[in-house]
N, C-alpha and C positions, 0 to 999 in steps of 0.2 A: 505492499500499499504503498503510496504517494505522499509527501509534507505535502499539506495543499499549502497554495499561494503565498506571498508576505501581502496584507494590508498594505496600499498606497501610502507613502510618506510614513510607513516604517522601516525600523530597521531588519535589514535584510536578513543577517546573521543569524540573528535568534528568533525573528518571527513575532517580535513583541511589539504594539503602538508607541511613540514617544509620550515623551508625559506632555498634561494639557500647558499651555502656553501662561507663565506667571509660577509654575512649580518650581520650587527649590530655592528661591527670591530672598533675599534678605526681609526684615521686616523694615517699616518705613521709620524715620528716624525719633521719633515721638513715641514711640510703640514702649509699655509697659507693662512684662510680663505678669500674667496674673498670681503664679505662685514661682517663689524664689528671692530672689534680692528684692529690700524696703526698697520701697520711694522717698525721696526726699520729705514727704511729712509725715514718716511714719514714726511712730512712738510704741514704744514697749509698751505693757502692759502691766509692768510693775518695772520699781525704778530701783537700784541694788542701793542699798545703805553704806557708808564706811563702818565700819568696823570699829571699835573701840577697844580698847586695852580690858581685858577680864569680863568681857558681854563676847555669847553665843548669840549666831542668829542661826533662827529657823524659818526657811522659804514652806509656806504650807500652798500647794494649789491642788485648787480643786477644781473637778468637772462635773456638770450636771449630771443626775442619774436619769439614765433612760429606763424609762416603764414599759416593756413591749407588752402588751395586751394580748394573751392568747383567745383565737375567734374559735368556740365550740361552736357545731354546725354538726349534721349529720352522721359524717364521718368518722373514724377515729383520728387522735390526732398524735405529732410525738411532744412530749414536756415533760418535766419534773415534777413528782411526785411530792407537793409539798409536806406529809406523813412521812413516807420512809425515806426521801430524797435517792430515789431512782430513776434512770431515764427510761421513761416508758409509751407504749403505743398505748392509746387510753382505751379502753373496752368500753362498748356503747349500750345501753338499755333504754327503753321506751318507758312511757308512761302518761298517763292519760292526764291533759293538763287542760287551760281554759280554752282554746282553739278549737277543743274536740266537743266540751260542750256547746260552744257558740254555734258549732256547723250543726250540731244535733237538733239545737232550740232551732236555727234555718229551716232544719228540714221539716221538724215537726207545724212549722207557721206555713209552710207548703203543702199541707195536708199529707206529706209522709211516714205520718205518728205509726204503721201497724207493721215495726220491725226497720223500716226502711233507714228512720233516725238514729237506727243500733250503726251503722254503719260507720261512722268519725271513730266509733272505738276500738273497733279491729283494723284499720287502718293508719300502720306505722305512719304516714306521710302527716295525718292531723294530730301525732302525738311529739310531746315532748321528749329532749335524747338526755339524758343521761350521761356522762362521764365518768367513767371509775377506775380509781389503778386496778390492773391486773393482779400486783404482788397482795397489796393488803385491804384490797375493796375500798380505800379511803372515796368519797366522790369530791374529783375533783374540782367539776365546773358541769354547767345546765343549760341548754338550749331550748327557751321558749320560744312557740310559735308563735306568741301573741305578746 
């Protein structure tokens, strides 16, 4: 099988098109990089104080805490159990909640009270989902449909 012909204006040896115009051009004279060397008006977040003889200096830098909230839905999630401190994939179970009762009431109002109103209590899609630790059975979270 023969190699395809080179593209017009490409490097005939490698068969690769040349870079677009302006590629690899140095930045303009007033360009300041986003990260790297500080600009002229840069002020540090702290200022170093001169040391006095017989005095020790401790600098404490704190960062704001990042709280990650776990989203509990219908599927099991990987999380850390607060009771046994193990990294687990939660086990899920379904329990009747407010949404199932509301759907049953709506079905009764539409005249489906002869047994059809009990359907929401049999369908997992209408129930709340409880996430628990498979090791210690501690309830970790709950997904309420309503």
